[in-house]
Each structure stands twice: as structure tokens, then as C-alpha cells.
N, C-alpha and C positions, 0 to 999 in steps of 0.2 A: 455703281457702289448701289449694294440694293441692302441697308440692315434690314437684321433675324429680329429685329423690334416692331419694326414699322407695316400694319395690319392693310395690307392688301387683295379689290376683293377679286370676283371672279373676273376672271375674259379677258382680261387687262394687258394688255401691248404694249412694252417695256424693251424699247433701244440702247442702239451700242453707246456706254460711258454715259446713262446718265445716272447720278447718284441722291438717289434715299433714300432720310438720317431717319430719328428714331420710332422722332415722334411727329407721324403722319399716318391721315385718314384716309384711304382714299378706296373709293366704292368702284361697283360693279361697270363693266366696259370701257373704262379708260386706253388711257391711248398715249403713253409720255414717248417722247420724238431721242433719236440723239444728247448726249451728252445736257438735256434740263441736268436744274439743280430740286429737287421739290427739300423746301427743305423745312425745321421739326415747325410744329404751328399747323400742316396743314393741313386743309380737311376739305380733299374735295370728291362730290359727291361724282353718280352715276352718267356716263358715259361725254364727260369732257376732252375734249382734243388737247396736248400742250405738246406744242411742236416745234423738233427740235433748233436750243439754246435757249429754251426761257429760260428764265428765275424765277421760282415761282416758293414765297413765304422767305422769303432771306429778309435779315436782322432793317428794321426802317431807317432810312437814312434822313436820324434825327437825333443830333446830342443831347436829346434829357434821355436817352433808352438806356438803359442798365442794364442789358439782359434778365429781365421777366419774361414769365412764359407767359405767351397771347397766342395768338391761331389766326388765321388767313382763311375764310371760307371762301367754297368757286362750287357755285349752283352747274346743278345737271347741264348737258349738253353744249358748256361754256367753250370756246375755242378762242385761246390763245397761239399767239400763233409767232414764231420765227421770234427768239431772240426779247420778248418781252417780260418787259420783272413788273410780280405785284408783289406789294410789302407785307408781312403782318400786321399787326397793331405796335401800340403802346402802351402805358398804364394807364393811360388820358381813358380809350375808350375798354381793349384790350382784344381788338380784332380788327378786320379790313372786311369787310362780305362783297362777294362780286354777288351778283345772281345769275338767273340763269336765264338758256341760251342765248345770252353775253358775246360778242364778236371781242375779243383782241384783236389788235394789227401788228406787222410786226417791229420793233420797238416801242411801244407804246405802254406805258408806266403805271401805274397806282400806288401810291404812299400807302407810309402806313395810314391807320383809321379811318380809309376811307369809306362808301354803303353807300355802295351802286345795284340797281332795282334790275330787274332783268328787262332780255332784247335789248340789251348798249349794245349798242354801236363806237367802239374811238378809235381809230382809226388809225395808219402807217405814225407810225414820232411823236401819240397826245399826247401828254406829257399832262397823270395833274396829280396831285399836290394834297399836302395827304388831309382829312382831315372833311374831304370832300363829296360833298351830298348828288345821286346823282338820282335819276326819277326813275320811273320807267319808263323803254318804249324813245327814250334820246339819244340820237347820233349827230358825232362831233365829229369835223373835215380834219382832214391831215396837220401837223405841224404845230395844233391850237394846245395851248397853253394852258390849264387853271389855277387857278391862285387860292390858296388854304383858304377854306373851315365856309370856300363857299359853296351857293347850292342851284344847280336843275334839275326845276321843274317837272312834269311827263311832256314827252313826249318834243322836247327843243330835237331844236334841230341847229348846229353850232357848222358854219361856214368852217376854211379852209383857212391857217394859219391868220388863227386870233391869238390875245391871250386877253381872258376871264378874269377877271377885278371886280365881278358883282356879279349879285343873286339872275340869273337869265326865268321869265316865269316856264311853266309848262305850254305849249302850241302854241310857241313860235319861232321862228329863223330871226337868229341873229350873229348878227360880220356887220360886217367893217373898221378901216381901222382904228375908232374909237368902240365897235364891240356899239350897236345900237341896234335897238328892235326893225325890222326889215319885212316885218305881215307876218300873221301864219300858215304852220306846216301844215297847208293845203293841202299837200298831195300825202303827204303821211299820213296824216288825220284818216281821208278817204281813200289809203292803201286796208286801213282798218278798224275800216268799217259805220263810219263817221258820216252822218247822213245831211244832209244843205242845209236842212231844219239845226243842225245842232251843231255848223262850224258857224252859221250868220248867227247862229244863238254870242255865241266864243270875239268872232271878231268884233259886232257890238258893244264887248266888254271893255273890250280891249281900243274902239274907234274914241271910249272915253278917259282911259288909263293916258293914252300918248295922242288919243285927235284932241282933240277938248280945251286941250286948253290951262285944263286946271294943274294944280300939282296933284301929285302921287293920292297923299290923304284926302284931301278936296273928293278926291276923282272914287274913293273908292265909297265912299256916302252919295256920291249922285249914283255911281252902281248901287249900292241899296236901297236906296229909293226905290231908286224908275226899275232893273231888270227882275227878271220873274227867280229867285231861287233854284239849281239845282246841282247835280251834283262837278262839276265846269267852273262853272260862277264861283261855285264855295269853293274848288282850289282856288282856284282861282285868287280870292279875296285871301286864302288864309296861309296863303305863299305869300304875299304878300307882308300881307300883317306880320309874318313871324323871320321877313327878311332880316336878317340882324345889322347888311355888309351895304341891303338897298339892291333896288332892281336898276336896270340899261338902263339908259333915258330912251328917245322916240328920234 
């Protein structure tokens, strides 16, 4: 069932049994598989692929939600695999935002008011709670859960089957039973064009944070006084200084 009020771009493919409700805007070249729900508030950019059985922009699973008009934005080129569920926002922010060229694998979930950057991969059965913020180029291993209001920095790699309850700084690998710092995401950084010099400088920052024996506050003071600032260094410092729940331990 496709509403006549929905706005659908050129060269779109819509599978059998798909439901597209009134307040929906779909760009060009979008593919929607069989028996998908594209609910009110969906704003889907060009060349997005949504595989069969996915639920897009359904009402938030939040008892505070009172039917307010909100949106879910999906950026260009993002792929949503079978039975994934992406919910629209609540009055808290008014929207859920998914970036460009992301991949949400089967049965993954992004809750209300999340903000997810570009080129993010959420593997099978990843569950992202409400109000989570995820940077660019983040990879989240299968069966992992992310607590509401937590943040994950750019280029971080989260291993499988973990529960994230504190913030994950940029450029690192986080994993283990209690989710700790496991080193830099060196392979990922190299794949994205980071030079050895750049990677080594990022490592020197995290050596102070996680290897020096200093608390996080004193670590930041040492970094500011001893390491030449650049984009990466400032990104790490700003992330930690603005962390609401604190970052993971080493």
C-alpha cells in the first residue's frame, strides 16, 4: 500500500506488500524490498537500499512519546538489511539522523533521537538505544548493545557481543567483558589513508591517557602541555572533555 500523499522520486523500486505512509519523502534511485514499513516522518535520500521486512521511521519505543510529529533521516547510499528497525525521533530532538553510506545489517536497531555519522557499520543484531551519538567510520560488532545517551567517536571499532555503557573515544578498539581500551584501530585508520606518522601521534596521546597511570584529567593536562595540537589531538581532547558519562577504562 503506497499513499498518494507520499513523495517518491525517480527510478525507485518498491517490492510487493510494502507499506509507505502519508508523510514520507523518498529520493531518487531508492530500492524498498517486499513487506517493508516506511512510516510517517521518513526522509530517505537518493540511492538508499532497504531490504525486505525492514521497519523505517516507526514510532519510538519510548513511553514519553505522545504522538508528536517527528522525523527519521537516512543519508545517501545507506543500506538497511532485512528486518532492521530504525525509529523516528521524539520531542526531545525531533529527529533521528542516519548518515550517508552506512550499513545496518539484519535485525539491527537504531532507536529514537540517535545521531549516526557517515560510513557507519552496525553488524547483525546491534541494538543502539535512544539519544546515542556515533561519529563517522565507526564499526560495531554483532550482538552488541549501546546504552542510551552514550557517544562513540570517529573511526572507533567495537568488538562483538559487548555492552557499551560509557563513551568510546575516537580511533580506538574497544572490547572485552567489561569493555576496555584494546589499542588503536590501526588497520581501519590505514585503510582510510592515515599515515604512519599520524597514527603514531594518535598512539602517543592514548599512551598518556591509558598507559601513564594518570587519571583522565591529569592526562589531558599532560597532553596539552607536551603534544603538539592538530586535528586528531584536538578531536580526542574535545571528545573526552565533553563526555557526559566518562570514557571507558584501559
